[in-house]
C-alpha positions in Angstrom: -25.1 -1.9 -22.1 -25.9 0.2 -19.0 -25.9 4.0 -19.6 -23.4 6.0 -17.6 -23.6 9.4 -16.1 -21.3 11.5 -14.0 -21.5 13.6 -10.9 -20.8 16.6 -13.1 -24.1 15.9 -14.9 -26.0 15.6 -11.6 -24.5 18.9 -10.4 -25.5 20.6 -13.6 -29.0 19.3 -13.3 -29.2 20.7 -9.8 -27.9 24.1 -11.1 -30.5 24.1 -14.0 -33.3 23.5 -11.5 -32.0 26.1 -9.0 -31.6 28.8 -11.7 -34.8 27.8 -13.6 -33.2 27.3 -17.0 -30.2 26.2 -18.9 -29.0 29.6 -20.0 -29.1 30.9 -16.4 -27.3 27.8 -15.1 -24.7 28.3 -17.8 -24.1 31.9 -16.8 -23.8 30.9 -13.1 -21.4 28.1 -13.7 -19.4 29.5 -16.6 -20.1 26.4 -18.6 -21.4 26.8 -22.2 -25.1 26.2 -22.6 -24.4 23.5 -25.2 -22.3 21.6 -22.7 -25.0 21.9 -20.0 -27.6 20.6 -22.5 -25.4 17.7 -23.4 -24.9 16.6 -19.8 -28.6 16.8 -19.2 -29.4 14.7 -22.2 -26.8 12.1 -21.1 -28.4 12.1 -17.6 -31.9 11.6 -19.0 -30.6 8.7 -21.2 -29.0 7.1 -18.2 -32.2 7.3 -16.2 -34.5 6.4 -19.1 -36.8 9.3 -18.8 -37.2 13.0 -19.3 -36.3 15.2 -16.3 -37.4 18.6 -17.6 -40.3 20.1 -19.5 -39.1 23.2 -21.3 -39.9 25.4 -24.3 -39.8 29.0 -25.1 -42.5 29.8 -22.6 -42.3 27.2 -19.9 -39.7 25.5 -17.7 -40.5 22.8 -15.1 -39.7 19.5 -13.7 -41.4 16.3 -14.8 -42.6 13.9 -12.2 -39.4 11.9 -12.6 -37.3 15.1 -12.5 -39.0 16.2 -9.3 -38.5 12.9 -7.6 -34.8 12.7 -8.7 -34.1 16.2 -7.6 -35.6 15.7 -4.2 -33.6 12.5 -3.6 -30.3 13.7 -5.1 -30.2 17.2 -3.6 -29.3 16.0 -0.1 -26.7 13.7 -1.5 -25.0 16.5 -3.4 -25.1 18.7 -0.3 -23.5 15.9 1.8 -20.8 15.4 -0.8 -20.1 19.1 -0.8 -19.9 19.0 3.0 -17.5 16.1 2.8 -15.4 17.9 0.2 -15.3 21.0 2.3 -14.2 19.1 5.4 -11.5 17.3 3.5 -10.3 20.6 2.0 -10.1 22.2 5.5 -8.3 19.2 6.9 -5.9 19.3 4.0 -5.1 23.0 4.2 -5.2 23.7 8.0 -1.9 23.6 9.9 -3.0 20.8 12.3 -3.1 17.1 12.6 -0.4 14.4 12.8 2.8 13.8 10.7 4.5 10.4 10.8 8.3 11.1 10.5 11.2 8.7 10.6 14.8 9.8 11.0 18.3 8.3 11.9 19.0 7.8 15.6 22.3 9.6 16.1 21.6 12.4 13.8 18.3 13.2 15.6 20.1 13.0 18.9 22.9 15.4 17.7 21.0 18.1 15.9 17.9 17.1 14.0 15.9 16.7 17.2 16.4 20.5 17.8 14.9 21.1 14.4 11.8 19.0 15.3 11.5 20.9 18.6 11.7 24.3 16.9 9.0 23.2 14.4 6.6 22.1 17.1 7.1 25.4 18.9 6.4 27.3 15.7 3.3 25.2 14.8 1.6 24.0 18.0 -1.3 22.5 16.1 0.8 19.9 14.4 1.8 16.7 16.1 4.8 14.6 15.2 4.8 10.8 15.4 8.6 10.3 15.3 10.2 6.9 14.7 14.0 6.8 15.1 15.5 4.1 12.9 18.6 3.6 10.7 16.8 1.1 8.5 15.2 1.7 5.1 11.7 0.5 6.0 8.9 0.3 3.5 7.7 3.8 3.9 4.3 3.2 2.3 3.4 0.2 4.5 4.5 2.2 7.6 2.3 5.1 6.5 5.3 7.5 6.7 4.7 11.1 5.6 8.4 12.0 5.5 11.7 10.2 6.1 15.2 11.4 6.7 17.8 9.0 5.3 21.6 9.2 4.9 23.1 8.1 1.6 22.1 8.3 -2.0 18.4 7.9 -2.9 17.3 4.3 -3.3 13.6 4.7 -4.1 12.9 6.6 -7.2 9.1 6.6 -6.5 9.6 9.1 -3.7 10.8 12.7 -3.9 14.2 13.1 -2.4 15.3 16.6 -1.3 18.9 17.1 -0.3 19.1 18.6 3.2 22.7 18.5 4.3 25.9 16.5 3.8 29.0 15.8 6.0 32.3 14.2 5.4 33.3 11.2 7.4 36.7 10.9 9.1 38.6 8.4 11.1 38.9 8.7 14.9 39.9 6.9 18.0 40.5 7.5 21.7 43.9 8.7 22.7 44.3 5.7 25.0 43.8 3.3 22.1 46.3 5.1 19.9 48.8 5.1 22.8 48.5 1.3 22.9 48.2 0.4 19.2 50.1 3.3 17.6 49.0 5.8 15.0 48.7 4.4 11.4 50.7 6.1 8.7 48.6 5.0 5.7 45.1 3.5 5.3 46.6 0.1 4.6 47.9 0.1 8.2 44.2 0.0 9.3 44.2 -3.8 8.6 46.3 -4.2 11.7 44.0 -2.2 13.9 40.7 -3.0 15.7 38.0 -1.3 13.5 34.6 -0.3 14.5 32.1 -0.1 11.6 28.6 1.1 11.3 26.0 0.3 8.7 25.5 1.1 5.9 29.1 2.0 5.4 30.3 -1.5 4.6 33.1 -0.1 2.4 35.5 2.6 3.7 36.6 5.0 1.0 39.4 7.4 1.8 41.1 10.1 -0.2 44.3 12.1 0.5 43.5 15.8 0.7 46.5 16.9 -1.3 47.7 14.0 -3.5 44.2 12.8 -4.4 45.3 9.2 -3.7 42.3 7.0 -3.1 42.1 3.9 -0.9 39.1 1.7 -0.3 38.5 -1.5 1.5 35.8 -3.4 3.4 36.8 -3.4 7.1 37.1 -6.6 9.0 35.5 -5.0 12.0 35.7 -6.0 15.6 32.3 -4.3 16.1 29.7 -3.8 13.4 26.6 -2.0 14.4 23.7 -0.2 12.7 24.0 3.0 14.7 26.9 5.4 14.5 26.4 6.5 18.1 27.2 3.0 19.4 30.3 2.9 17.2 31.4 6.3 18.6 30.8 5.1 22.2 33.0 2.0 21.5 35.7 4.2 20.0 35.5 6.6 23.0 35.9 3.5 25.3 39.2 2.7 23.5 38.1 -0.3 21.6 39.4 0.7 18.2 39.2 3.1 15.2 35.8 4.3 13.8 34.7 6.2 10.7 32.3 8.9 11.8 30.8 12.2 10.7 33.6 14.7 11.4 31.7 17.8 12.5 29.7 16.1 15.2 32.4 14.0 16.7 35.6 15.9 16.0 34.6 19.4 15.2 33.1 22.1 17.5 29.9 20.1 18.0 31.9 17.1 19.3 34.6 18.8 21.3 33.8 16.7 24.4 33.7 13.4 22.7 37.1 12.3 23.9 38.2 11.3 20.4 41.3 12.2 18.3 41.5 12.3 14.5 43.3 9.4 12.8 45.0 9.9 9.5 43.6 13.5 9.3 45.0 14.0 5.8 42.7 11.2 4.6 39.1 11.9 4.4 36.1 9.8 3.7 33.3 10.4 1.3 30.6 13.0 1.8 27.5 11.4 3.3 24.3 13.3 2.1 21.1 13.6 4.1 17.9 13.5 2.1 14.3 14.2 3.1 11.9 11.8 1.4 8.2 12.4 0.8 5.6 10.7 -1.5 4.3 13.5 -3.7 5.6 16.8 -4.8 2.3 18.6 -5.6 -0.4 16.6 -3.7 0.3 16.9 0.0 -1.4 18.3 3.1 -0.5 21.8 4.2 1.1 20.5 7.4 3.6 18.4 5.4 4.4 21.1 3.0 5.0 23.5 5.9 7.2 20.9 7.7 9.4 20.4 4.6 9.8 24.1 4.0 10.6 24.6 7.7 13.3 21.9 7.8 15.1 23.2 4.7 15.0 26.8 5.9 16.1 25.7 9.4 19.2 23.9 8.2 20.1 26.7 5.8 19.7 29.2 8.7 21.9 27.2 11.0 24.6 27.0 8.3 25.7 23.6 9.5 29.3 22.9 8.3 29.8 20.0 6.0 
């Protein structure tokens, strides 16, 4: 069986040589002398020879110890340099972050958050991919992902960022032609414009609490809410959209009118995903903290 030794033993050997003794090395490192001696013994057993000559009156290196020290000293120094470089890269606020986020949400407001972040931290670069799909974040080497809907991957940390309620809307011209529905069941007689991943429309009356859900047979089904909104604005049918951005103050110029305003859809949460809670570069931690503070400061309505 081959003997094993660790880098810890090698580093302690270097400390013993540099401080000319086990006791002095123990004081310098804060490691008990017995532990230092044990590591040295394990290292000598692994190498098959004595590294040090020592007694009450003498301390020195053997020929093997001198050779080993001369060869391993530069290696340890290089490892230390590499460790320092990695630590600096990990802790400095610079470098690249790979981010993915939904298309329409980025166009409506999240893009402003990204711009403010880059102004605040000019040393950090964003590699931003706009997508509404749930890609394999690991294979894509994504640092952080914004996704709408409840978390799907329990292996990633999911931080809630914001939530909005979806509502029905249509262009006034369409409603003039097709009429205003009185109840969600009337929607089956209308042209519907659906966006993934909302395959099922769930509506609740704001006073009675009556619930109605169905899977729309859509004239248009698309994976981006912005395209569905554009189709609704063109008078092609009724769409289910985030209310604040397309019917509230932020969407006052969208040319849409609320349909069945007493019936509201479910709240759609926005989550920020990242791989590790504790082990992350400083630039990613700073980005996460910035986004959460930015959204809170803006007080975006739900």
